[in-house]
N, C-alpha and C positions, 0 to 999 in steps of 0.2 A: 699275325696279320689281322688287321682291323676288319670288322664286318663289312664296312663300305668298300673294302678293297678285295673281298673274297667273291669276286664276280662268278668265277667258274664253280666255286663251291655252292654258292646260292643257287645257280642254275641246276646243278646235279641234285641237290637236296630237294628243290621244287619238282624236278622231273620224277624223283623217287616218290614224292608224295602224290603223283598222278597228274601233275599240271603239264600242259603243252608249252614248252619253253624253247628259247633259242638263245644262243650267245653270239655277240658280235666281236670279231677280231679286227682291230684297228692297227694298221701299220704306219710307221712314221713318215710315210710319203702321202698319207691321206686315204690310202686304199682301205676299204672296209669290206669284209666277208661275213656273211651269216653262217653260223654253224647250227644247222637245223637238226643234225643227226645225233642228238645226245643219247638216243636209245642204244647206240653202239657201245656206249660205256657200261651198259647193263646186259649186253648180249652174252649168250651162252656159247660154249665151246663149239657146238655144231654149226653156229652161225658165223664163225670166224672165217677169214680167208685161209686157204690150204697152207700158205707159207706160215701163217701164224700158228696153226695147229701143229705143223711139223716142228717149228722152233720151240714151242712150249713143251713138246714131248721130250725135249733134250734136258729139261730141268731135273735136277737131282739134289739131294742133300738138304741142308738148311738154305732157305731162299729168302732173299730181301727184294721186295717189289718197290722200286723207287719211282716216285711220281705215280701212285697207284690210282688216282682218280676215284671212281666209284668202286674200284676193286675187282673187276671181272677176272683178271688173271689170278689174283691172290685167292679169291673165292674158289675158282676151279681147282687150283693146286691144293688148297686146304681140303676140299672135298675128296681129293685123290690121296690124302693122308700125309701130305708133306707138312713140315714145320715151316710155316710162312709168316714173315713179318712184313707189314705194309706201311710205307710212310708217304706223306704228301705235305706240301706247304700249306694246303687249304684245310682249315679246321672243319669246315662243313663237309668236305670230301671225306675226311676221316670219320665224322659223325655218321655219314651215309654208309660208309664201309662197315662200321660197327653195327648199324641197324640191319645191314644185310647179313650179318653173322660172322664177320671176320674177327677172329679172337685177338690177333696181335696187330694193332693199327695205332699209329701215333702221328701227331703233327711234327714234321721235321723236314728241313730242306736238305738237298744233297750236300750243301756247303756245311751243314751242321753235323753230318755223320762222323762218328768217332769209332775206332776199332772196338768190336765187341769182345766179351770174354771168350766166347767160342765163335770162330770165324764162319762166314757163310760159304757155301759151296756154289751158289748161283745168285748173281745179281741181274734183276730184271730192269730194263729201260724200255718198255714197250710203249705203244701209243706215240711213236715218233720221239721218245724221250732221250734219244742221243742228243736231241736238241737242247736239253737242259745244260749241256757243257758250254753253250753261249758263244764261245769263240775258240779259235784253234789254241791260243795261249792257255786259256782257262781249261780247255779240254785236257791238255797234256797234264797240268797240275792235278786236276781232279782224277784223271785216270791213274796217276801214281798214288794218289790217296786211296782210291778204291782197291789198289793191290793190298793194302794193309787190312782191308775188311774180309778178304777171302782166303780160303785154305790154299795150299801150294798148287793144287790142281784146279783151283776155282775157275769160273767162267762168268763172262758177262753176255747176256743175250739182249741186244739192243736193236730197236727199230728206228729207222731214219727215212725221211722223205728226200729223194733226189731232186734238187731244185731245177735241174736241166730237163726234166721230163715235163716241159710245158711249151706251148706255143703262144701263150697269152702275152700280147704286147706290153701290157702293164707290168707283168712279172719280169719280162726281159729287160724292160727299161729299168726296173728296180735293181736287176743284176749289174747293169752298166753303172747305175748310180753308186752302188756299193763298191765296185772296183775303183771308181774315181776317188772314193773316200778311203781307200786302203783296206777295205773289208772284203771278206770272201763273198762271192755272188750270192750264196744262200744264207748269209748271216742276217737274220731279221731283227728288227726293233719293233715290238709289238706290245699291245695290251688287250685284255679281254674286257668286254662291257656287258653287263646284264642289268636291265632296269637303271636304277640310280647308283649302281656299284661299278667300280672300275678298278682293275689291278694296276699296280704301278707299271710303268714301262719297263720292259726287260728284253734281253737279247735271247734269241732262239736260233740254233744252228742247224741248217739243212745242208748236207754234203753228199756228193756222189761217193760210190764205194771206193774209187781211186783217191778221192780227197781224204776219206776216212783212213785209208791205209797209210797216207802220208802223215796225218795227225798222230797215228799211233806209234810212229817211229820215235824211239827213245823213251817210251812210257812203260816198257815192259809187257805191253799187249801186242797181239797180232790177230789178224782175221784168220780164223780157222775154217769158217764155213759161211756161206751166203745163201739166203733164201730170197729169191726174187718173186715178184707178183705182177699181175697185169696192171696194178696201180703204180703210181710214182714211188711207193714205198718198198723197202727191202729190209730184211732182218739179218744182222751179222752176229755170228757167235765168236766171241773174242776169247782167246785163251792166253795164258801167261807164257812169255818167252821162257824157253828152257823146259816146257812141258812136253806134251806129246807132239809129234810131227805135224806140220801144217797139212790141212787136208784140201789142198787146191785153193789157194788164196784167189779171191776175186772171181770165183768160178761162177 
């Protein structure tokens, strides 16, 4: 990724250096939101939502943090003694992770992942990073690919925003626009902007728990457990089909 495209990485690195910064998220319908809360990317375990703390407590074995950002989850787990690797498409995000003390961090996208010599036990897709799957079709393909990265009893812990937890007319209008174009309601087309840097446009997928369950069909994964919160986000623990029995799907 070129420096002038690494908008989020630039913002994270600037915040780490003590600057007061914000990132703007531009949607393809012209809607723009300011993300003023970069400090959450550097928050400690005690500051996390209860659902996030509960889900992270289920991590085990060798862990891969996909889309790690500033590395708050990887850093916490590393401090707990886990063997953690962290990846992000942003070179400056990875630089920030390394400066914060994360030992295994490298620039890599979810698309570039290859089966490791020793498989992982837990894959993390926190920070709404189920959205990295971009579309239902791509999600199915990548979920099958992720099966080759994990041990037989491996798991994915994925956070997602439920797009229907809103009453904002602009968001509801965007849902209708998406449906008319043959897309899922929560399938966003966005880019991040910081100063004179802007990421390329990319798709990001928000789905309800029911929609996630449907997407998982035929991928070898199933929802084993859900952690809901007071926010529009929820966290799903995904297990491979044929593993332990489902523990109350969509509970």
